[in-house]
A tleap script that builds the chain and sets N, CA, C and O, in Angstrom:
source leaprc.protein.ff14SB
mol = sequence {
  NMET VAL GLY ARG GLY GLU LEU THR ASP GLN
  ALA TRP THR ALA ILE GLU PRO LEU LEU PRO
  ALA ASN ARG ARG SER GLY GLY GLN TRP ALA
  ASP HIE ARG ARG THR ILE ASN GLY ILE LEU
  TRP ARG LEU ARG THR GLY ALA PRO TRP ARG
  ASP VAL PRO GLU ARG TYR GLY PRO TRP GLN
  THR CYS TYR GLU ARG PHE ARG ARG TRP GLN
  GLN ASP GLY THR TRP ASP GLN LEU LEU ALA
  HIE ALA GLN THR GLU SER ASP ALA VAL GLY
  GLN ILE GLN TRP THR ILE SER VAL ASP ALA
  THR ILE ASN ARG ALA HIE GLN HIE ALA ALA
  GLY ALA ARG HIE ARG VAL ALA LEU GLU ASP
  ARG GLN ARG GLY ARG PRO SER ASN PRO THR
  ARG ARG LEU ASP ASP PRO GLY ALA CASP
}
set mol.1.N position { 135.729 87.567 23.604 }
set mol.1.CA position { 134.853 88.001 24.671 }
set mol.1.C position { 133.425 87.603 24.328 }
set mol.1.O position { 132.958 87.831 23.212 }
set mol.2.N position { 132.748 87.015 25.283 }
set mol.2.CA position { 131.381 86.558 25.096 }
set mol.2.C position { 130.423 87.671 25.494 }
set mol.2.O position { 130.565 88.282 26.553 }
set mol.3.N position { 129.437 87.928 24.623 }
set mol.3.CA position { 128.446 88.946 24.921 }
set mol.3.C position { 127.458 88.467 25.976 }
set mol.3.O position { 127.367 87.277 26.277 }
set mol.4.N position { 126.727 89.422 26.524 }
set mol.4.CA position { 125.733 89.087 27.542 }
set mol.4.C position { 124.667 88.173 26.951 }
set mol.4.O position { 124.093 88.485 25.907 }
set mol.5.N position { 124.400 87.056 27.602 }
set mol.5.CA position { 123.373 86.120 27.159 }
set mol.5.C position { 123.831 85.142 26.104 }
set mol.5.O position { 123.044 84.304 25.666 }
set mol.6.N position { 125.080 85.221 25.681 }
set mol.6.CA position { 125.585 84.300 24.670 }
set mol.6.C position { 126.224 83.086 25.332 }
set mol.6.O position { 126.517 83.100 26.528 }
set mol.7.N position { 126.435 82.044 24.547 }
set mol.7.CA position { 127.034 80.816 25.066 }
set mol.7.C position { 128.472 81.063 25.502 }
set mol.7.O position { 129.259 81.653 24.763 }
set mol.8.N position { 128.805 80.614 26.689 }
set mol.8.CA position { 130.193 80.681 27.143 }
set mol.8.C position { 130.966 79.530 26.504 }
set mol.8.O position { 130.372 78.608 25.946 }
set mol.9.N position { 132.283 79.592 26.591 }
set mol.9.CA position { 133.101 78.514 26.035 }
set mol.9.C position { 132.811 77.195 26.742 }
set mol.9.O position { 132.801 76.139 26.109 }
set mol.10.N position { 132.579 77.250 28.039 }
set mol.10.CA position { 132.269 76.038 28.808 }
set mol.10.C position { 130.936 75.439 28.362 }
set mol.10.O position { 130.826 74.226 28.181 }
set mol.11.N position { 129.937 76.281 28.189 }
set mol.11.CA position { 128.626 75.793 27.745 }
set mol.11.C position { 128.713 75.240 26.326 }
set mol.11.O position { 128.109 74.212 26.021 }
set mol.12.N position { 129.461 75.915 25.461 }
set mol.12.CA position { 129.608 75.450 24.093 }
set mol.12.C position { 130.303 74.092 24.044 }
set mol.12.O position { 129.902 73.219 23.273 }
set mol.13.N position { 131.342 73.907 24.860 }
set mol.13.CA position { 132.051 72.634 24.911 }
set mol.13.C position { 131.113 71.504 25.350 }
set mol.13.O position { 131.239 70.367 24.895 }
set mol.14.N position { 130.179 71.834 26.237 }
set mol.14.CA position { 129.256 70.809 26.743 }
set mol.14.C position { 128.206 70.400 25.713 }
set mol.14.O position { 127.841 69.226 25.647 }
set mol.15.N position { 127.712 71.350 24.904 }
set mol.15.CA position { 126.608 71.007 23.992 }
set mol.15.C position { 127.050 70.710 22.569 }
set mol.15.O position { 126.284 70.119 21.808 }
set mol.16.N position { 128.260 71.099 22.184 }
set mol.16.CA position { 128.700 70.912 20.794 }
set mol.16.C position { 128.598 69.463 20.316 }
set mol.16.O position { 128.143 69.237 19.195 }
set mol.17.N position { 129.003 68.466 21.122 }
set mol.17.CA position { 128.902 67.087 20.635 }
set mol.17.C position { 127.457 66.605 20.459 }
set mol.17.O position { 127.222 65.617 19.763 }
set mol.18.N position { 126.505 67.276 21.068 }
set mol.18.CA position { 125.108 66.848 20.992 }
set mol.18.C position { 124.373 67.412 19.782 }
set mol.18.O position { 123.252 67.001 19.485 }
set mol.19.N position { 124.999 68.348 19.090 }
set mol.19.CA position { 124.341 69.005 17.962 }
set mol.19.C position { 124.488 68.179 16.692 }
set mol.19.O position { 125.477 67.467 16.521 }
set mol.20.N position { 123.494 68.273 15.790 }
set mol.20.CA position { 123.588 67.529 14.524 }
set mol.20.C position { 124.791 67.998 13.704 }
set mol.20.O position { 125.118 69.184 13.679 }
set mol.21.N position { 125.432 67.056 13.042 }
set mol.21.CA position { 126.598 67.375 12.211 }
set mol.21.C position { 126.124 67.775 10.815 }
set mol.21.O position { 125.009 67.452 10.406 }
set mol.22.N position { 126.984 68.477 10.102 }
set mol.22.CA position { 126.691 68.808 8.705 }
set mol.22.C position { 126.601 67.531 7.892 }
set mol.22.O position { 127.351 66.581 8.111 }
set mol.23.N position { 125.681 67.526 6.963 }
set mol.23.CA position { 125.558 66.373 6.070 }
set mol.23.C position { 126.657 66.452 5.009 }
set mol.23.O position { 127.176 67.530 4.717 }
set mol.24.N position { 126.999 65.308 4.445 }
set mol.24.CA position { 128.052 65.295 3.422 }
set mol.24.C position { 127.560 65.911 2.118 }
set mol.24.O position { 128.307 66.628 1.453 }
set mol.25.N position { 126.321 65.642 1.751 }
set mol.25.CA position { 125.799 66.196 0.498 }
set mol.25.C position { 124.945 67.422 0.800 }
set mol.25.O position { 124.434 67.589 1.907 }
set mol.26.N position { 124.807 68.264 -0.198 }
set mol.26.CA position { 123.986 69.448 -0.030 }
set mol.26.C position { 124.755 70.589 0.605 }
set mol.26.O position { 125.960 70.495 0.839 }
set mol.27.N position { 124.041 71.664 0.879 }
set mol.27.CA position { 124.663 72.842 1.474 }
set mol.27.C position { 125.080 72.593 2.920 }
set mol.27.O position { 124.499 71.768 3.627 }
set mol.28.N position { 126.088 73.320 3.326 }
set mol.28.CA position { 126.592 73.189 4.693 }
set mol.28.C position { 125.898 74.208 5.594 }
set mol.28.O position { 125.605 75.326 5.170 }
set mol.29.N position { 125.641 73.815 6.826 }
set mol.29.CA position { 124.996 74.707 7.776 }
set mol.29.C position { 125.948 75.817 8.199 }
set mol.29.O position { 127.169 75.659 8.206 }
set mol.30.N position { 125.347 76.933 8.546 }
set mol.30.CA position { 126.137 78.028 9.121 }
set mol.30.C position { 126.623 77.585 10.498 }
set mol.30.O position { 126.134 76.603 11.056 }
set mol.31.N position { 127.586 78.317 11.032 }
set mol.31.CA position { 128.167 78.001 12.333 }
set mol.31.C position { 127.079 77.849 13.396 }
set mol.31.O position { 126.290 78.767 13.622 }
set mol.32.N position { 127.042 76.694 14.039 }
set mol.32.CA position { 126.028 76.423 15.060 }
set mol.32.C position { 126.078 77.435 16.200 }
set mol.32.O position { 125.042 77.926 16.650 }
set mol.33.N position { 127.274 77.741 16.660 }
set mol.33.CA position { 127.392 78.614 17.836 }
set mol.33.C position { 126.822 79.999 17.548 }
set mol.33.O position { 126.082 80.546 18.366 }
set mol.34.N position { 127.155 80.561 16.413 }
set mol.34.CA position { 126.646 81.883 16.054 }
set mol.34.C position { 125.122 81.853 15.924 }
set mol.34.O position { 124.437 82.768 16.380 }
set mol.35.N position { 124.605 80.810 15.306 }
set mol.35.CA position { 123.160 80.694 15.108 }
set mol.35.C position { 122.443 80.490 16.444 }
set mol.35.O position { 121.396 81.095 16.675 }
set mol.36.N position { 122.985 79.655 17.317 }
set mol.36.CA position { 122.369 79.446 18.638 }
set mol.36.C position { 122.379 80.740 19.434 }
set mol.36.O position { 121.409 81.045 20.128 }
set mol.37.N position { 123.463 81.508 19.344 }
set mol.37.CA position { 123.492 82.799 20.028 }
set mol.37.C position { 122.400 83.728 19.495 }
set mol.37.O position { 121.808 84.489 20.259 }
set mol.38.N position { 122.132 83.669 18.191 }
set mol.38.CA position { 121.037 84.444 17.615 }
set mol.38.C position { 119.680 83.988 18.133 }
set mol.38.O position { 118.805 84.807 18.413 }
set mol.39.N position { 119.514 82.674 18.258 }
set mol.39.CA position { 118.260 82.120 18.794 }
set mol.39.C position { 118.095 82.546 20.255 }
set mol.39.O position { 117.010 82.950 20.673 }
set mol.40.N position { 119.176 82.451 21.022 }
set mol.40.CA position { 119.112 82.862 22.429 }
set mol.40.C position { 118.789 84.348 22.561 }
set mol.40.O position { 118.043 84.743 23.457 }
set mol.41.N position { 119.348 85.176 21.672 }
set mol.41.CA position { 119.050 86.607 21.700 }
set mol.41.C position { 117.566 86.831 21.465 }
set mol.41.O position { 116.928 87.614 22.170 }
set mol.42.N position { 117.020 86.143 20.475 }
set mol.42.CA position { 115.604 86.304 20.140 }
set mol.42.C position { 114.719 85.839 21.296 }
set mol.42.O position { 113.740 86.509 21.623 }
set mol.43.N position { 115.042 84.717 21.913 }
set mol.43.CA position { 114.238 84.194 23.027 }
set mol.43.C position { 114.357 85.087 24.262 }
set mol.43.O position { 113.388 85.256 25.002 }
set mol.44.N position { 115.528 85.652 24.482 }
set mol.44.CA position { 115.738 86.517 25.640 }
set mol.44.C position { 115.001 87.839 25.492 }
set mol.44.O position { 114.440 88.347 26.463 }
set mol.45.N position { 114.995 88.402 24.288 }
set mol.45.CA position { 114.398 89.719 24.092 }
set mol.45.C position { 112.924 89.663 23.744 }
set mol.45.O position { 112.187 90.609 24.021 }
set mol.46.N position { 112.482 88.569 23.140 }
set mol.46.CA position { 111.087 88.474 22.710 }
set mol.46.C position { 110.810 89.264 21.450 }
set mol.46.O position { 109.651 89.466 21.088 }
set mol.47.N position { 111.858 89.715 20.775 }
set mol.47.CA position { 111.699 90.498 19.548 }
set mol.47.C position { 111.282 89.587 18.391 }
set mol.47.O position { 111.459 88.371 18.461 }
set mol.48.N position { 110.734 90.171 17.342 }
set mol.48.CA position { 110.415 89.361 16.155 }
set mol.48.C position { 111.692 88.784 15.535 }
set mol.48.O position { 112.780 89.338 15.696 }
set mol.49.N position { 111.540 87.662 14.825 }
set mol.49.CA position { 112.700 87.025 14.200 }
set mol.49.C position { 113.421 87.976 13.266 }
set mol.49.O position { 114.648 87.933 13.170 }
set mol.50.N position { 112.696 88.822 12.583 }
set mol.50.CA position { 113.306 89.750 11.620 }
set mol.50.C position { 114.239 90.761 12.284 }
set mol.50.O position { 115.052 91.390 11.606 }
set mol.51.N position { 114.129 90.921 13.597 }
set mol.51.CA position { 114.963 91.891 14.310 }
set mol.51.C position { 116.232 91.284 14.904 }
set mol.51.O position { 116.960 91.970 15.621 }
set mol.52.N position { 116.508 90.019 14.621 }
set mol.52.CA position { 117.749 89.399 15.116 }
set mol.52.C position { 118.929 90.154 14.501 }
set mol.52.O position { 118.973 90.327 13.283 }
set mol.53.N position { 119.883 90.607 15.312 }
set mol.53.CA position { 121.023 91.380 14.779 }
set mol.53.C position { 121.812 90.598 13.726 }
set mol.53.O position { 121.896 89.371 13.774 }
set mol.54.N position { 122.377 91.326 12.790 }
set mol.54.CA position { 123.103 90.706 11.678 }
set mol.54.C position { 124.349 89.952 12.124 }
set mol.54.O position { 124.828 89.082 11.397 }
set mol.55.N position { 124.883 90.263 13.296 }
set mol.55.CA position { 126.096 89.572 13.757 }
set mol.55.C position { 125.836 88.083 14.006 }
set mol.55.O position { 126.775 87.293 14.104 }
set mol.56.N position { 124.544 87.700 14.108 }
set mol.56.CA position { 124.188 86.289 14.294 }
set mol.56.C position { 123.852 85.606 12.976 }
set mol.56.O position { 123.442 84.445 12.962 }
set mol.57.N position { 124.022 86.316 11.876 }
set mol.57.CA position { 123.703 85.763 10.566 }
set mol.57.C position { 122.287 86.151 10.172 }
set mol.57.O position { 121.605 86.869 10.903 }
set mol.58.N position { 121.846 85.671 9.010 }
set mol.58.CA position { 120.494 86.007 8.551 }
set mol.58.C position { 119.435 85.488 9.531 }
set mol.58.O position { 119.563 84.390 10.074 }
set mol.59.N position { 118.406 86.281 9.744 }
set mol.59.CA position { 117.357 85.878 10.687 }
set mol.59.C position { 116.675 84.602 10.222 }
set mol.59.O position { 116.209 83.814 11.046 }
set mol.60.N position { 116.609 84.387 8.893 }
set mol.60.CA position { 115.968 83.175 8.376 }
set mol.60.C position { 116.722 81.928 8.817 }
set mol.60.O position { 116.112 80.895 9.092 }
set mol.61.N position { 118.044 82.023 8.886 }
set mol.61.CA position { 118.863 80.890 9.332 }
set mol.61.C position { 118.551 80.561 10.789 }
set mol.61.O position { 118.374 79.395 11.142 }
set mol.62.N position { 118.486 81.581 11.626 }
set mol.62.CA position { 118.175 81.362 13.049 }
set mol.62.C position { 116.791 80.736 13.198 }
set mol.62.O position { 116.610 79.786 13.960 }
set mol.63.N position { 115.821 81.271 12.470 }
set mol.63.CA position { 114.450 80.764 12.579 }
set mol.63.C position { 114.356 79.325 12.091 }
set mol.63.O position { 113.782 78.473 12.770 }
set mol.64.N position { 114.914 79.052 10.922 }
set mol.64.CA position { 114.832 77.696 10.362 }
set mol.64.C position { 115.539 76.677 11.247 }
set mol.64.O position { 115.028 75.573 11.439 }
set mol.65.N position { 116.689 77.020 11.783 }
set mol.65.CA position { 117.410 76.104 12.667 }
set mol.65.C position { 116.595 75.852 13.937 }
set mol.65.O position { 116.486 74.717 14.403 }
set mol.66.N position { 116.024 76.930 14.491 }
set mol.66.CA position { 115.199 76.786 15.688 }
set mol.66.C position { 114.039 75.836 15.423 }
set mol.66.O position { 113.814 74.917 16.209 }
set mol.67.N position { 113.299 76.033 14.337 }
set mol.67.CA position { 112.139 75.193 14.009 }
set mol.67.C position { 112.569 73.756 13.696 }
set mol.67.O position { 111.939 72.806 14.160 }
set mol.68.N position { 113.622 73.599 12.925 }
set mol.68.CA position { 114.067 72.253 12.547 }
set mol.68.C position { 114.468 71.457 13.787 }
set mol.68.O position { 114.110 70.287 13.924 }
set mol.69.N position { 115.206 72.093 14.680 }
set mol.69.CA position { 115.643 71.390 15.882 }
set mol.69.C position { 114.497 71.177 16.849 }
set mol.69.O position { 114.520 70.231 17.636 }
set mol.70.N position { 113.507 72.030 16.804 }
set mol.70.CA position { 112.324 71.828 17.640 }
set mol.70.C position { 111.564 70.599 17.152 }
set mol.70.O position { 111.094 69.795 17.958 }
set mol.71.N position { 111.445 70.455 15.848 }
set mol.71.CA position { 110.691 69.337 15.278 }
set mol.71.C position { 111.423 68.009 15.400 }
set mol.71.O position { 110.786 66.975 15.599 }
set mol.72.N position { 112.748 68.015 15.285 }
set mol.72.CA position { 113.468 66.738 15.343 }
set mol.72.C position { 113.916 66.350 16.751 }
set mol.72.O position { 114.526 65.297 16.935 }
set mol.73.N position { 113.617 67.196 17.756 }
set mol.73.CA position { 113.888 66.834 19.143 }
set mol.73.C position { 115.267 67.217 19.650 }
set mol.73.O position { 115.649 66.808 20.746 }
set mol.74.N position { 116.024 67.990 18.883 }
set mol.74.CA position { 117.368 68.385 19.315 }
set mol.74.C position { 117.315 69.218 20.591 }
set mol.74.O position { 118.116 69.011 21.502 }
set mol.75.N position { 116.375 70.159 20.661 }
set mol.75.CA position { 116.257 70.998 21.873 }
set mol.75.C position { 115.913 70.140 23.084 }
set mol.75.O position { 116.430 70.372 24.177 }
set mol.76.N position { 115.039 69.147 22.896 }
set mol.76.CA position { 114.683 68.257 24.013 }
set mol.76.C position { 115.906 67.468 24.496 }
set mol.76.O position { 116.084 67.268 25.697 }
set mol.77.N position { 116.741 67.024 23.559 }
set mol.77.CA position { 117.957 66.291 23.929 }
set mol.77.C position { 118.923 67.184 24.701 }
set mol.77.O position { 119.538 66.749 25.675 }
set mol.78.N position { 119.054 68.429 24.261 }
set mol.78.CA position { 119.942 69.363 24.965 }
set mol.78.C position { 119.444 69.625 26.379 }
set mol.78.O position { 120.234 69.654 27.323 }
set mol.79.N position { 118.149 69.813 26.529 }
set mol.79.CA position { 117.575 70.047 27.854 }
set mol.79.C position { 117.759 68.823 28.752 }
set mol.79.O position { 118.166 68.950 29.906 }
set mol.80.N position { 117.461 67.650 28.221 }
set mol.80.CA position { 117.617 66.427 29.018 }
set mol.80.C position { 119.073 66.236 29.446 }
set mol.80.O position { 119.343 65.849 30.583 }
set mol.81.N position { 120.000 66.505 28.544 }
set mol.81.CA position { 121.425 66.364 28.873 }
set mol.81.C position { 121.821 67.355 29.964 }
set mol.81.O position { 122.505 66.995 30.922 }
set mol.82.N position { 121.389 68.598 29.813 }
set mol.82.CA position { 121.732 69.622 30.812 }
set mol.82.C position { 121.146 69.268 32.174 }
set mol.82.O position { 121.807 69.435 33.198 }
set mol.83.N position { 119.915 68.783 32.187 }
set mol.83.CA position { 119.299 68.404 33.462 }
set mol.83.C position { 120.014 67.217 34.087 }
set mol.83.O position { 120.237 67.193 35.298 }
set mol.84.N position { 120.371 66.240 33.279 }
set mol.84.CA position { 121.054 65.047 33.791 }
set mol.84.C position { 122.413 65.405 34.374 }
set mol.84.O position { 122.763 64.975 35.473 }
set mol.85.N position { 123.174 66.194 33.629 }
set mol.85.CA position { 124.506 66.591 34.093 }
set mol.85.C position { 124.426 67.433 35.368 }
set mol.85.O position { 125.186 67.213 36.310 }
set mol.86.N position { 123.508 68.391 35.392 }
set mol.86.CA position { 123.374 69.269 36.559 }
set mol.86.C position { 122.854 68.501 37.769 }
set mol.86.O position { 123.266 68.766 38.899 }
set mol.87.N position { 121.956 67.556 37.539 }
set mol.87.CA position { 121.417 66.771 38.646 }
set mol.87.C position { 122.478 65.845 39.227 }
set mol.87.O position { 122.495 65.590 40.431 }
set mol.88.N position { 123.365 65.341 38.369 }
set mol.88.CA position { 124.409 64.420 38.830 }
set mol.88.C position { 125.381 65.096 39.793 }
set mol.88.O position { 125.913 64.443 40.691 }
set mol.89.N position { 125.616 66.380 39.621 }
set mol.89.CA position { 126.547 67.088 40.503 }
set mol.89.C position { 125.809 67.888 41.582 }
set mol.89.O position { 126.429 68.654 42.318 }
set mol.90.N position { 124.509 67.713 41.674 }
set mol.90.CA position { 123.730 68.343 42.742 }
set mol.90.C position { 123.402 69.807 42.529 }
set mol.90.O position { 123.166 70.529 43.498 }
set mol.91.N position { 123.381 70.262 41.290 }
set mol.91.CA position { 123.061 71.663 41.024 }
set mol.91.C position { 121.563 71.920 40.863 }
set mol.91.O position { 121.132 73.071 40.797 }
set mol.92.N position { 120.778 70.857 40.799 }
set mol.92.CA position { 119.329 71.013 40.639 }
set mol.92.C position { 118.642 70.523 41.904 }
set mol.92.O position { 118.938 69.441 42.411 }
set mol.93.N position { 117.730 71.326 42.398 }
set mol.93.CA position { 116.915 70.916 43.529 }
set mol.93.C position { 115.499 70.697 43.000 }
set mol.93.O position { 114.821 71.643 42.599 }
set mol.94.N position { 115.066 69.442 43.005 }
set mol.94.CA position { 113.756 69.103 42.458 }
set mol.94.C position { 112.689 69.338 43.525 }
set mol.94.O position { 112.754 68.768 44.614 }
set mol.95.N position { 111.726 70.167 43.211 }
set mol.95.CA position { 110.617 70.438 44.107 }
set mol.95.C position { 109.334 70.052 43.394 }
set mol.95.O position { 109.074 70.498 42.276 }
set mol.96.N position { 108.539 69.224 44.043 }
set mol.96.CA position { 107.276 68.785 43.444 }
set mol.96.C position { 106.146 69.380 44.255 }
set mol.96.O position { 106.132 69.299 45.483 }
set mol.97.N position { 105.205 69.976 43.557 }
set mol.97.CA position { 104.061 70.595 44.211 }
set mol.97.C position { 102.789 70.067 43.567 }
set mol.97.O position { 102.638 70.110 42.346 }
set mol.98.N position { 101.885 69.575 44.386 }
set mol.98.CA position { 100.617 69.072 43.892 }
set mol.98.C position { 99.523 69.990 44.401 }
set mol.98.O position { 99.430 70.258 45.599 }
set mol.99.N position { 98.712 70.459 43.502 }
set mol.99.CA position { 97.637 71.380 43.854 }
set mol.99.C position { 96.306 70.687 43.600 }
set mol.99.O position { 96.033 70.259 42.478 }
set mol.100.N position { 95.487 70.574 44.620 }
set mol.100.CA position { 94.190 69.924 44.497 }
set mol.100.C position { 93.058 70.931 44.596 }
set mol.100.O position { 91.982 70.610 45.101 }
set mol.101.N position { 93.287 72.120 44.127 }
set mol.101.CA position { 92.276 73.163 44.188 }
set mol.101.C position { 91.143 72.852 43.228 }
set mol.101.O position { 91.369 72.421 42.097 }
set mol.102.N position { 89.926 73.073 43.689 }
set mol.102.CA position { 88.753 72.908 42.840 }
set mol.102.C position { 88.065 74.256 42.749 }
set mol.102.O position { 87.747 74.872 43.766 }
set mol.103.N position { 87.842 74.699 41.553 }
set mol.103.CA position { 87.137 75.953 41.336 }
set mol.103.C position { 85.776 75.643 40.754 }
set mol.103.O position { 85.664 75.035 39.689 }
set mol.104.N position { 84.754 76.062 41.456 }
set mol.104.CA position { 83.402 75.835 40.964 }
set mol.104.C position { 82.827 77.160 40.490 }
set mol.104.O position { 83.014 78.199 41.123 }
set mol.105.N position { 82.146 77.105 39.400 }
set mol.105.CA position { 81.542 78.313 38.851 }
set mol.105.C position { 80.115 78.453 39.374 }
set mol.105.O position { 79.445 77.460 39.657 }
set mol.106.N position { 79.669 79.675 39.496 }
set mol.106.CA position { 78.288 79.954 39.867 }
set mol.106.C position { 77.386 79.480 38.746 }
set mol.106.O position { 77.810 79.424 37.591 }
set mol.107.N position { 76.154 79.140 39.066 }
set mol.107.CA position { 75.251 78.608 38.045 }
set mol.107.C position { 75.050 79.589 36.890 }
set mol.107.O position { 74.852 79.171 35.749 }
set mol.108.N position { 75.098 80.869 37.176 }
set mol.108.CA position { 74.911 81.844 36.110 }
set mol.108.C position { 76.113 81.890 35.178 }
set mol.108.O position { 75.988 82.274 34.015 }
set mol.109.N position { 77.249 81.507 35.676 }
set mol.109.CA position { 78.442 81.493 34.832 }
set mol.109.C position { 78.368 80.384 33.802 }
set mol.109.O position { 79.068 80.430 32.791 }
set mol.110.N position { 77.534 79.391 34.042 }
set mol.110.CA position { 77.409 78.263 33.130 }
set mol.110.C position { 76.302 78.484 32.105 }
set mol.110.O position { 75.970 77.566 31.355 }
set mol.111.N position { 75.738 79.659 32.059 }
set mol.111.CA position { 74.710 79.951 31.066 }
set mol.111.C position { 73.319 79.572 31.521 }
set mol.111.O position { 72.473 79.243 30.689 }
set mol.112.N position { 73.052 79.607 32.828 }
set mol.112.CA position { 71.724 79.291 33.334 }
set mol.112.C position { 70.724 80.323 32.827 }
set mol.112.O position { 71.081 81.455 32.501 }
set mol.113.N position { 69.446 79.898 32.769 }
set mol.113.CA position { 68.409 80.811 32.303 }
set mol.113.C position { 68.266 81.988 33.250 }
set mol.113.O position { 68.469 81.853 34.457 }
set mol.114.N position { 67.919 83.131 32.707 }
set mol.114.CA position { 67.746 84.328 33.513 }
set mol.114.C position { 66.306 84.530 33.944 }
set mol.114.O position { 66.035 85.336 34.834 }
set mol.115.N position { 65.383 83.815 33.331 }
set mol.115.CA position { 63.975 83.926 33.730 }
set mol.115.C position { 63.401 82.529 33.873 }
set mol.115.O position { 63.948 81.559 33.347 }
set mol.116.N position { 62.327 82.442 34.571 }
set mol.116.CA position { 61.705 81.162 34.857 }
set mol.116.C position { 61.027 80.636 33.599 }
set mol.116.O position { 60.401 81.391 32.856 }
set mol.117.N position { 61.158 79.349 33.374 }
set mol.117.CA position { 60.526 78.739 32.215 }
set mol.117.C position { 59.013 78.772 32.365 }
set mol.117.O position { 58.488 78.786 33.478 }
set mol.118.N position { 58.316 78.784 31.231 }
set mol.118.CA position { 56.856 78.841 31.223 }
set mol.118.C position { 56.265 77.661 31.988 }
set mol.118.O position { 55.298 77.837 32.730 }
set mol.119.N position { 56.818 76.478 31.826 }
set mol.119.CA position { 56.293 75.293 32.525 }
set mol.119.C position { 56.401 75.450 34.038 }
set mol.119.O position { 55.501 75.041 34.771 }
set mol.120.N position { 57.496 76.039 34.507 }
set mol.120.CA position { 57.682 76.225 35.942 }
set mol.120.C position { 56.662 77.212 36.491 }
set mol.120.O position { 56.139 77.012 37.588 }
set mol.121.N position { 56.371 78.274 35.747 }
set mol.121.CA position { 55.383 79.251 36.201 }
set mol.121.C position { 53.991 78.627 36.264 }
set mol.121.O position { 53.221 78.903 37.183 }
set mol.122.N position { 53.677 77.790 35.287 }
set mol.122.CA position { 52.356 77.168 35.258 }
set mol.122.C position { 52.193 76.158 36.388 }
set mol.122.O position { 51.078 75.973 36.874 }
set mol.123.N position { 53.230 75.520 36.809 }
set mol.123.CA position { 53.157 74.529 37.880 }
set mol.123.C position { 53.290 75.169 39.252 }
set mol.123.O position { 53.150 74.485 40.266 }
set mol.124.N position { 53.552 76.440 39.301 }
set mol.124.CA position { 53.643 77.114 40.579 }
set mol.124.C position { 54.979 76.976 41.261 }
set mol.124.O position { 55.084 77.179 42.471 }
set mol.125.N position { 55.989 76.639 40.515 }
set mol.125.CA position { 57.311 76.533 41.110 }
set mol.125.C position { 57.867 77.932 41.343 }
set mol.125.O position { 57.573 78.853 40.581 }
set mol.126.N position { 58.661 78.094 42.380 }
set mol.126.CA position { 59.163 79.429 42.705 }
set mol.126.C position { 60.160 79.919 41.644 }
set mol.126.O position { 60.837 79.128 40.987 }
set mol.127.N position { 60.225 81.236 41.501 }
set mol.127.CA position { 61.169 81.815 40.550 }
set mol.127.C position { 62.582 81.758 41.093 }
set mol.127.O position { 63.549 81.738 40.332 }
set mol.128.N position { 62.701 81.732 42.449 }
set mol.128.CA position { 63.999 81.615 43.084 }
set mol.128.C position { 64.078 80.213 43.671 }
set mol.128.O position { 63.429 79.949 44.683 }
set mol.129.N position { 64.839 79.310 43.083 }
set mol.129.CA position { 64.838 77.921 43.533 }
set mol.129.C position { 65.378 77.728 44.948 }
set mol.129.O position { 65.213 76.648 45.515 }
set mol.130.N position { 66.013 78.734 45.531 }
set mol.130.CA position { 66.524 78.577 46.883 }
set mol.130.C position { 65.449 78.917 47.921 }
set mol.130.O position { 65.647 78.643 49.105 }
set mol.131.N position { 64.337 79.497 47.521 }
set mol.131.CA position { 63.256 79.839 48.447 }
set mol.131.C position { 62.043 78.975 48.135 }
set mol.131.O position { 61.671 78.821 46.972 }
set mol.132.N position { 61.447 78.431 49.134 }
set mol.132.CA position { 60.291 77.579 48.947 }
set mol.132.C position { 59.018 78.392 49.084 }
set mol.132.O position { 58.979 79.379 49.818 }
set mol.133.N position { 57.970 77.973 48.372 }
set mol.133.CA position { 56.698 78.685 48.436 }
set mol.133.C position { 56.040 78.581 49.794 }
set mol.133.O position { 55.375 79.514 50.242 }
set mol.134.N position { 56.226 77.430 50.459 }
set mol.134.CA position { 55.573 77.271 51.763 }
set mol.134.C position { 56.409 77.837 52.901 }
set mol.134.O position { 56.061 77.664 54.069 }
set mol.135.N position { 57.485 78.500 52.582 }
set mol.135.CA position { 58.344 79.112 53.586 }
set mol.135.C position { 57.646 80.358 54.124 }
set mol.135.O position { 57.285 81.237 53.342 }
set mol.136.N position { 57.446 80.459 55.448 }
set mol.136.CA position { 56.759 81.615 56.005 }
set mol.136.C position { 57.513 82.915 55.761 }
set mol.136.O position { 56.906 83.986 55.773 }
set mol.137.N position { 58.802 82.847 55.543 }
set mol.137.CA position { 59.580 84.058 55.333 }
set mol.137.C position { 59.520 84.543 53.882 }
set mol.137.O position { 60.058 85.600 53.553 }
set mol.138.N position { 58.863 83.765 53.019 }
set mol.138.CA position { 58.770 84.167 51.615 }
set mol.138.C position { 57.764 85.280 51.459 }
set mol.138.O position { 56.767 85.303 52.180 }
set mol.139.N position { 57.984 86.186 50.561 }
set mol.139.CA position { 57.037 87.285 50.406 }
set mol.139.C position { 55.954 87.010 49.442 }
set mol.139.O position { 55.092 87.861 49.223 }
savepdb mol mol.pdb
quit
C-alpha cells in the first residue's frame, strides 16, 4: 500500500530507468524509491530535513541524494521527461502569459532630497518644483 504523497507503482516504473545506477566500486546507495519518498515528504511538508521520518531512512541520506541530484541535473531530467510524456498524450495545457506592467516609483521613494539645496534657494528656485514662482496661484 502506497502512503499519501508517495510514489505510486506506475510513477516508479516511469522514473526508475532515468535514475543514476549504483556504481560498481565504493558504497552502494540506499533504495532510490524509499529515499525519493523521503524527499517528497520533506518537500510536501516543508519540515526541516532532520524531521524526515525514519521509515524513509536517515535524513542525511535524503538530503545528500536531493543535493547531489540537484547539482548533477537528475531532477531536471526527471521533470523534462515527465513534461514530454504528459505533453505527448495531451495531459498538459500550455498557457503563456506576458505581462507588460510598468511600476514607477515616486521621486521620494528613490531617495530624493527632503529640503531644497542651498544653491536652489540662493537662485530663487521654488521649493516645490511643480509650482512656478510667477504662477499667480502661488502663495
